C-alpha positions, 0 to 999 in steps of 0.5 A: 477843220482844226488843221486848217484853222491852225494854219490860218493862225500860223501857229506851231503844232503837231498832230499824230496818231500812234501805231494801233491807236484810233484817235489823233492827238494835237499838240499846239504851241502859240509862239516860237518853237524852242531848240534844245540839246539832245543831251537834255532830253530827259528834262523835256516834255512835248513833241520832239522833232530832230532833223537829220543834221542833229547827228552833228549839232546835237539839237532838236526842236520841241513843240511844247504842249500849251494846248493838247487835244486828245478827243472830240470834246477837247478838239471842240474846246481848242477850236473855240479857243483858237477863234480868239487868235488873230488870223495871220498870213500863212504861206508855204515856203519855196524850195528848190530841191535837187530832183534826181531822175532815174539815170542820175540815181542809177549813176549815184548807186553805181558809184557808191556800190563801187566804193563799198566794194573797195572797202570804204564802207559796209553800207550807205543809204542813198536818198532822192527827192520826188516833186509833185504838183499840189493844188493851192486849196489842198485840204490838209484835214482830209489828207491827214484823216485819210492818211492815218486810216491808210496806215493803222500800224504806223506812226502817222504825223503832220506838223507845222513849224513856221518857216519850215513848212508842213511835214507829214509822214508814216513810219514803222521804225521806233528809235526809242519808246517807253513802255512801263519800266522798259525802254524799247528800240529796234533794228529795222532794215530790208524792204519787200513790197507785198499785196494785201494779206500776202506775206513774204516767205523769204528774204534775200542775202542782201536784205538779211545783211542790211538788217544784220548791220543795223542789229549789230550797231544797236548792240554796240551802242547798248554795250558802250553804255555797259548795259547787260540786262537787256532782251533781244528778240529774234528777227521778224517780219513787220508790215507798213502798208504795202511794204514789209521789213525785217525787225529785231526788237530790244528791251532795256530797263528804264533804270539802266538808261536813267541819266543817259537817255539823251546820250543813247538817242544821240548815239543811235541817230542816225541808225545804219538804216538811214545813214550807213556803216561806219556812220561817219564815213557813210555820212561823208559819202551821203554829203558828197553824193546827195544834191538835196538837203534832207532836212527832217527826213531820216531825223526822228520825232514823236511825243516825249513824256506826255501822259507818262508815255514817250515815243520817238520814231525814225522819220522814214516815209515823209513829205514836205508841203511847199508852195504848190508842190509836194516834195517826197523823200525816199531812199534805200540802203546800199551794200556790195550786193545792191543792184541799181535797178532794184534800188530805184524800184524800192524808192518808187515803192516807198514813195507810194506811202504818201503819194497814193493818199494825195492822188486819191484825194485828187481823184475825189476832189469836187 
């Protein structure tokens, strides 16, 4: 009900649920959203949303916490308060993204793998867009409730920026989070599909190589800040719904990043897990190859300095809700060992994160 009410008022908001937690949090800001420079991140408070292109312009959006709902009582108060706001015309935007079919995507993979083998880059991440029809009376409240219950160990969100439409996603990848006197980041790469309760026993060389690229990149960014007293975990397998990934965790003292937090985030984004290595050349190949705009896909987002907690996540499995259709964004990392058919299947597997929830709602619609 609350999401529907916010949309009928055409108000900027984000609702999210942190990994392992139960209750969603609403951050609501009547009025225009503000852009800020990532270099000024330490001075911000609210829900941060950075597009993929923030790598170039260094800008992100901030939904300021004018109203926050963390529990049932606060939600009821917010619903009552919003009744006093006038209804405004709300319409999802039109967008004509380029949808790559299977043949086109396989051709793109082959061309990029050839360029990797020629030594232009070590890794590049190629993405594509899938479009699915969406009912005009789609229930966003029911969708988010089902979505967050389906992925208890991921960061799950839905946000609305007037003019940008509605975005929703679930991601297991932390870009930067604060836990007490430490910041944490991670190197995440490699993907395997797994059934419930089943754990992959082996990772192939291509997946290990992908993860090593990301780990080395994070180590390099920490080194540039001359931070020596940090902890690095051994690689482990983590799960996000039916998908598994290889993860290495890094722990840095808050004092080591004081005054440098925004610069560190800007240096990390986009990680090799969503762009490639070397970063600038991979970015160039992505710009030449992809016919769609990524918008917020493979950017980052999350609550920052709210209730003494800060969490930024890489925006991996996500979708944009448009006028009568859903645009799903998926991708995969390419290396010299990539096989086009396997890369296509990986994007198909990743699309199920959101699509399975949408299809389930459709099946249970009256």
